[in-house]
Residue, then its C-alpha position, 0 to 999 in steps of 0.5 A: a564848935h569849939l567856941s560854942l563849947a567854951g561858952a562863946d556866942v559864935a554869931g556874936l563873936i563874928h559880928a564883933w570881929g568878923a572883919r579880922l577873920a581869915y579863916i573859919q572851921m565849921q563843925d557842929l556840937v552835940a549839945e546833949g554830950a556837952k551838957d555835962f562837959d565842964r570846960n574848966r576840968h576837961s580838955y579838947a581831947d576829952a571832947i573828942e573822946r566824947r565825940l561832942f563835935t559832928a558835921a555841920g547840920n548834925g548838931s545844935l549850932d545855928f549855922f544860918a546865923i553864923c552864915r549871916a554873921l559872916k555876911s554882915a561882917g563883910t569877911n573874906a574868911i576862908g571857910m573849912i568844913a571839919a567832921l570828927k567822926d570815928p570810922a567805926i561809927a560813922e563814915p568820915y567822908a559821908y559826914t564831911k559831905l553832909g556838913r558841906e552841904h548844910v553850910l552851903r545851903c545856909a550861905e546861899r540862904c543869907g547871900l553869903e558868896t561861896s566857891 
């Protein structure tokens, strides 16, 4: 989500640099909120305050393409599921579980080994 918010092609970067990845954080981006986010003026803290990050599968990123890129790159990276949610709005455990289930489905579809 952070790379996407910065304007990067996440799957493209994984294809290019995947063999060097040791760790990847799986988190989604709320595209509607990101439309007017000026990355030259706003900070990471601003993105959190605007609630631009969410659980995988609950935003706009293509996690199937990301998992395909990881598989293609042959990486052994450790993946971590993240879901920044305000407990007053959405229960963090439930959103983290939602993200984990989505990433596991995408990984399974493309033959990426998980544990």
